[in-house]
C-alpha positions as CSV (number, residue, x, y, z in Angstrom):
1,M,-2.9,23.4,17.4
2,S,-6.5,24.3,18.0
3,P,-7.9,23.6,21.3
4,L,-10.5,21.3,19.2
5,T,-7.4,19.5,17.2
6,H,-5.7,19.0,21.0
7,R,-8.6,17.1,22.6
8,R,-9.3,14.9,19.6
9,F,-5.2,14.1,19.4
10,T,-5.3,13.2,23.0
11,A,-8.8,11.0,22.7
12,F,-6.9,9.6,20.1
13,R,-3.6,8.8,22.4
14,A,-5.9,7.7,25.2
15,N,-6.9,4.8,22.6
16,R,-3.6,2.7,22.9
17,R,-4.5,0.1,20.7
18,G,-5.0,2.6,17.8
19,Y,-2.5,4.8,19.0
20,Y,0.3,1.9,18.7
21,S,-1.2,0.4,16.0
22,L,-0.4,3.5,13.9
23,L,2.9,3.9,15.2
24,L,3.6,0.1,13.9
25,F,2.1,0.5,10.6
26,A,4.1,3.6,9.8
27,L,7.0,1.6,11.2
28,L,6.2,-1.2,9.1
29,F,5.8,1.4,6.2
30,V,9.2,2.8,6.3
31,V,11.2,-0.3,6.6
32,T,9.5,-1.5,3.2
33,L,10.3,1.6,1.6
34,F,14.0,0.2,1.9
35,A,13.3,-3.5,0.9
36,D,16.1,-2.7,-2.0
37,V,18.6,-2.0,1.1
38,L,17.1,-5.0,3.1
39,A,16.6,-7.6,0.7
40,N,18.9,-7.6,-2.6
41,D,21.5,-9.8,-4.0
42,K,23.8,-7.3,-4.7
43,P,26.1,-6.1,-1.8
44,L,25.3,-3.2,-0.4
45,A,29.2,-2.2,-0.2
46,V,32.5,-3.6,-1.9
47,R,35.8,-2.7,-1.1
48,H,38.3,-3.6,-4.0
49,Q,41.8,-2.4,-4.2
50,G,41.0,0.5,-1.9
51,T,37.9,1.6,-3.4
52,L,34.6,1.3,-2.4
53,Y,31.7,0.5,-4.8
54,F,27.9,0.4,-4.0
55,P,26.5,-2.1,-6.0
56,V,23.3,-2.0,-4.7
57,V,22.6,1.7,-6.4
58,E,24.9,1.5,-9.6
59,R,25.7,-0.9,-11.9
60,I,29.1,-2.1,-12.0
61,S,30.9,-4.1,-14.9
62,E,32.9,-7.5,-14.2
63,K,36.2,-5.1,-15.7
64,T,36.1,-3.0,-12.5
65,F,36.9,-6.2,-10.1
66,G,39.3,-7.7,-12.7
67,G,36.6,-9.8,-14.8
68,D,36.9,-10.1,-18.1
69,F,33.7,-8.8,-19.2
70,D,31.7,-5.6,-19.8
71,T,28.3,-7.3,-18.1
72,E,27.4,-6.9,-14.6
73,A,29.8,-8.8,-12.2
74,D,27.3,-11.7,-10.4
75,Y,28.1,-11.0,-7.0
76,K,27.1,-14.5,-5.8
77,D,29.1,-16.5,-8.1
78,P,32.4,-18.0,-6.6
79,Y,34.4,-16.5,-9.8
80,F,33.9,-12.9,-8.2
81,L,34.7,-13.8,-4.5
82,E,38.1,-14.8,-5.8
83,L,38.4,-11.5,-7.5
84,I,38.0,-9.6,-4.2
85,G,40.4,-12.0,-2.5
86,T,41.4,-11.3,1.0
87,E,42.6,-7.9,0.3
88,G,38.8,-6.4,0.0
89,W,35.7,-7.1,1.4
90,I,31.6,-7.2,0.9
91,V,28.4,-6.2,3.2
92,W,25.8,-7.8,2.3
93,P,22.0,-6.8,2.8
94,P,20.2,-8.4,5.9
95,V,18.5,-10.9,3.7
96,P,20.8,-11.6,0.5
97,Y,18.1,-12.4,-2.1
98,H,16.1,-10.1,-4.4
99,Y,12.7,-11.0,-5.0
100,L,13.4,-12.7,-8.5
101,T,16.3,-14.1,-7.3
102,I,16.0,-17.9,-7.5
103,S,18.2,-20.1,-5.2
104,S,20.1,-23.0,-6.4
105,G,18.2,-25.4,-3.8
106,E,21.2,-27.5,-2.4
107,G,18.8,-28.8,0.2
108,G,16.5,-30.4,-2.3
109,A,13.3,-29.4,-4.6
110,H,11.4,-26.2,-3.9
111,P,9.9,-25.3,-2.1
112,Q,12.0,-25.5,1.0
113,P,11.0,-25.1,4.3
114,P,12.7,-22.1,6.8
115,S,16.3,-22.3,7.5
116,R,19.1,-20.1,8.4
117,E,19.4,-19.4,4.4
118,H,15.9,-18.7,4.2
119,L,14.3,-17.4,7.0
120,L,10.6,-18.0,5.6
121,G,11.7,-20.5,3.4
122,T,11.3,-20.8,-0.4
123,D,8.1,-20.7,-3.1
124,D,7.6,-23.3,-5.7
125,Q,10.1,-21.2,-7.8
126,G,12.8,-21.3,-5.7
127,R,12.5,-17.7,-4.5
128,D,13.1,-16.3,-1.2
129,V,9.8,-15.7,0.8
130,M,11.1,-13.3,3.3
131,A,12.3,-10.8,0.3
132,R,8.7,-11.3,-1.6
133,V,7.0,-10.4,1.9
134,L,9.1,-7.3,2.1
135,Y,8.6,-5.9,-1.7
136,G,5.2,-7.1,-1.8
137,L,4.5,-5.3,1.4
138,R,5.4,-2.3,0.2
139,I,3.7,-2.5,-3.2
140,S,0.7,-3.2,-1.1
141,I,0.8,-0.3,1.0
142,V,1.7,2.2,-1.3
143,F,-1.1,0.5,-3.8
144,G,-3.3,1.4,-0.8
145,L,-2.6,4.4,0.5
146,T,-2.4,6.2,-3.2
147,L,-5.9,4.8,-4.2
148,A,-7.7,5.8,-0.7
149,L,-6.1,9.5,-1.2
150,L,-7.2,9.6,-4.9
151,S,-10.5,8.4,-4.5
152,T,-10.9,10.5,-1.4
153,F,-10.3,13.4,-3.2
154,I,-12.5,13.2,-5.9
155,G,-15.4,11.7,-3.9
156,V,-15.1,14.9,-1.7
157,I,-15.1,17.1,-4.6
158,V,-18.3,15.4,-6.1
159,G,-19.8,15.2,-2.5
160,A,-19.2,18.6,-1.9
161,M,-20.9,19.8,-5.5
162,Q,-23.8,17.5,-5.1
163,G,-24.7,18.5,-1.6
164,Y,-24.2,22.3,-1.7
165,Y,-25.7,23.0,-4.7
166,G,-28.4,20.4,-4.7
167,G,-31.2,20.6,-7.1
168,R,-30.5,19.7,-10.6
169,I,-26.8,18.9,-9.9
170,D,-27.8,16.4,-6.9
171,L,-30.6,14.9,-8.5
172,F,-28.5,13.9,-12.0
173,G,-25.5,13.2,-10.4
174,Q,-27.3,10.5,-7.8
175,R,-29.0,8.9,-10.9
176,A,-25.3,8.8,-12.5
177,L,-24.1,7.1,-9.2
178,E,-26.5,4.3,-9.3
179,I,-25.8,3.5,-12.9
180,W,-21.7,3.7,-12.3
181,S,-22.1,1.7,-9.1
182,G,-24.2,-1.1,-10.6
183,M,-20.8,-1.9,-13.2
184,P,-19.3,-5.3,-12.6
185,V,-15.5,-4.1,-11.6
186,L,-14.5,-7.6,-11.3
187,Y,-15.5,-8.6,-14.9
188,L,-14.6,-5.3,-16.7
189,L,-10.8,-6.2,-15.0
190,I,-11.2,-9.6,-16.6
191,I,-12.2,-8.4,-19.9
192,L,-9.7,-5.4,-19.6
193,A,-6.9,-7.8,-19.0
194,S,-7.5,-9.8,-21.7
195,F,-6.4,-7.0,-23.8
196,T,-3.4,-5.7,-22.2
197,T,-1.1,-6.7,-19.4
198,P,-2.2,-5.2,-16.2
199,T,0.2,-3.3,-14.4
200,F,0.5,-0.9,-11.1
201,G,-0.9,2.2,-12.6
202,W,-3.4,0.5,-15.0
203,L,-4.7,-1.3,-11.7
204,L,-4.5,1.9,-10.0
205,L,-6.8,3.4,-12.9
206,I,-9.3,0.9,-13.0
207,M,-10.0,1.0,-9.4
208,L,-10.2,4.5,-8.9
209,L,-12.8,4.6,-11.6
210,F,-15.3,2.8,-9.1
211,S,-13.9,2.9,-5.4
212,W,-14.3,7.1,-5.4
213,M,-18.2,6.5,-5.2
214,N,-17.5,5.3,-1.7
215,L,-17.2,8.6,0.2
216,V,-19.5,10.5,-2.0
217,G,-22.7,10.1,0.2
218,I,-21.0,11.1,3.5
219,V,-19.6,14.1,2.1
220,R,-22.8,14.8,0.2
221,A,-24.9,14.6,4.0
222,E,-22.5,16.7,5.0
223,F,-22.9,19.5,2.8
224,L,-26.6,19.0,2.8
225,R,-26.9,19.6,6.6
226,G,-24.3,22.2,6.3
227,R,-25.6,24.7,3.9
228,Q,-28.6,24.8,6.2
229,L,-26.7,26.0,9.1
230,D,-26.9,29.9,10.5
231,Y,-23.5,31.0,9.9
232,V,-23.4,29.6,6.1
233,S,-26.7,31.7,5.5
234,A,-24.6,34.5,7.3
235,A,-21.5,34.3,4.6
236,V,-23.9,34.0,1.8
237,A,-25.7,37.1,3.0
238,L,-22.2,38.9,3.1
239,G,-21.5,37.7,-0.9
240,V,-18.7,35.0,0.2
241,S,-18.0,32.9,-2.7
242,D,-19.5,29.6,-3.1
243,T,-16.0,28.2,-2.9
244,K,-14.8,29.8,-0.1
245,I,-17.9,28.8,2.0
246,M,-17.4,25.2,0.8
247,W,-13.8,25.1,1.7
248,R,-13.6,26.9,4.9
249,H,-17.2,26.7,6.5
250,I,-18.9,23.5,5.4
251,L,-15.5,21.5,4.2
252,P,-14.1,21.0,7.9
253,N,-17.1,19.3,9.2
254,A,-17.5,16.9,6.2
255,M,-13.6,16.0,6.7
256,V,-14.1,14.6,10.3
257,A,-16.2,11.6,8.4
258,T,-13.9,11.6,5.9
259,L,-10.8,11.1,8.1
260,T,-12.6,8.4,10.1
261,F,-13.3,6.5,6.7
262,L,-9.5,6.7,5.4
263,P,-8.1,3.7,7.1
264,F,-10.5,1.5,6.2
265,A,-10.5,2.8,2.4
266,V,-7.0,1.7,2.7
267,N,-7.9,-1.6,3.9
268,G,-10.2,-2.0,1.3
269,A,-7.6,-1.3,-1.5
270,I,-4.9,-3.7,-0.3
271,I,-7.8,-6.4,0.4
272,T,-8.7,-5.7,-3.5
273,L,-5.4,-5.6,-5.0
274,T,-4.7,-9.1,-2.8
275,A,-7.5,-10.7,-4.8
276,L,-6.9,-9.7,-7.9
277,D,-3.3,-11.0,-7.6
278,F,-5.0,-14.3,-6.0
279,L,-6.9,-14.6,-9.1
280,G,-4.5,-13.9,-11.3
281,F,-6.0,-10.7,-12.6
282,G,-3.5,-8.4,-10.9
283,L,0.2,-7.2,-11.2
284,P,2.0,-9.2,-13.8
285,P,3.5,-12.7,-13.5
286,G,6.4,-12.5,-11.2
287,S,5.5,-9.2,-9.3
288,P,5.9,-9.7,-5.5
289,S,2.7,-9.5,-4.4
290,L,0.8,-10.8,-0.9
291,G,-2.1,-12.1,-3.2
292,E,0.6,-14.1,-5.4
293,L,1.6,-15.4,-2.0
294,V,-1.8,-16.9,-1.3
295,A,-2.4,-18.6,-4.4
296,Q,1.3,-20.1,-3.5
297,G,0.0,-21.3,-0.2
298,K,-3.1,-22.9,-1.9
299,N,-1.1,-24.8,-4.9
300,N,1.4,-26.3,-1.9
301,L,-0.7,-27.6,0.7
302,Q,2.5,-29.5,1.4
303,A,4.6,-26.4,2.1
304,P,2.3,-24.9,5.1
305,W,4.9,-22.2,5.9
306,L,3.4,-20.1,2.5
307,G,0.2,-20.1,3.4
308,I,0.9,-19.3,7.5
309,T,2.9,-16.6,6.3
310,A,0.7,-15.0,4.2
311,F,-2.0,-15.4,6.6
312,L,-0.1,-13.7,9.3
313,V,1.3,-11.0,7.0
314,L,-2.0,-9.9,5.9
315,S,-3.9,-10.4,9.3
316,V,-1.5,-8.1,11.4
317,L,-1.3,-5.7,8.3
318,L,-5.4,-5.4,8.2
319,S,-5.9,-5.3,11.9
320,L,-3.1,-2.2,12.1
321,L,-5.4,-0.5,10.1
322,V,-8.8,-1.7,11.6
323,F,-7.5,-0.3,15.0
324,V,-6.3,2.6,13.5
325,G,-10.0,3.6,11.7
326,E,-11.7,2.3,15.2
327,A,-9.6,5.0,17.4
328,L,-9.8,7.6,15.0
329,R,-13.5,7.0,15.2
330,D,-13.6,7.1,18.5
331,A,-11.5,10.5,18.7
332,F,-14.1,12.4,16.6
333,D,-17.1,11.2,17.9
334,P,-18.1,14.2,20.2
335,R,-20.4,11.8,22.8
336,L,-17.1,9.5,23.5
337,R,-15.0,12.4,24.0
338,A,-17.2,14.1,26.3
339,A,-17.5,11.0,28.4
C-alpha cells in the first residue's frame, strides 16, 4: 500500500460514521445473498430413514419419502410431516416462507399485523413481508451495484476520450451528450413496457443507456486538466503511447472523483428501481421489490406496518450509502486530510 493510499484509508477510517456504515452495508449485502437459505418454504435439511436430504438446493419427489406421487413434496403439508414421522427430523430456515409463499391466513383476512408467525406481518396477498424484504433488498443492492459499476466503466471511457483528445472529438461528443441527456427516460420506459414485460436485465440495459452520462463531465474535466501537466507532456515527448498515458498517468487522478461519486450512483440506481416498481413499470408482477412494498403501504393505509417497514428499510439502506459517500469524499479531499 502506497503512502498516499494509506493516508486516504486512515482518513476514511477516522470518519467513524462512514466507516461503520460501510461495514453495515457490506454485512447487509452478504446477508441478503443468502436469502434463499434464510427465507424459504423448503427445509434446509430433512433426515428420513437414515438418509439426509437438502430440499433447499435439490428437487426431491414425494415418493422418496414414501409418498404416492413423483412431484416435489409439499413440505408444509401434514401428510409430509406424517411421512417423516418421529424417526426423522426437519430443519427449517429462520423465516419458513418464500417470497411467493401465500399464507393460509388462519388469523383472518390479509394483510395481517406482525406476529410470531410473521415477524413483519403479511401483505394484501398473504405473502410474508420479512421474506419479501430480504429478497427485495438483494435485488435492489445487486441492481444498484451492477448499474453503478457498468455506468462508471462506460462514463470513464467516454470522458477520458473527450478530455484527452479534445478538438472535434470533444466538440461532437458534447453535442451528442446534450441531445442524449434530453431524452425522457421515464416516458421511454413506459412506452417500451407496453411492448414487452420488463425483466431485471431489460431494466438494467435501459437504465444503463442513460446513467453512464453522469460521470462523463467529471472525468472529462480531469483529463482536460491532466493533459496539460508537465509530466504528461514529458511522456508524450518520450514517445509513450496515448493509451499508456491515459491509463497510467491521468486516470488515477480522475478515479479520485469517480470513487467519490460511486456510492451516490448506487444510491440513485436503487431509488430509480424503487420508483419504477412503485409506478408499476419495473420488475414483473410478483417480484420481491421495495417499490412494490411501498405501493402496498400506499394501497393499504389500514395496515401501517407495510408503509413503516418500507420506509425504515429504504431510509436505512440509502442513509448508509450516503454516509459512505461522504466519508470517501472527505478521505480524498487533500484539504481535509491536511487539516
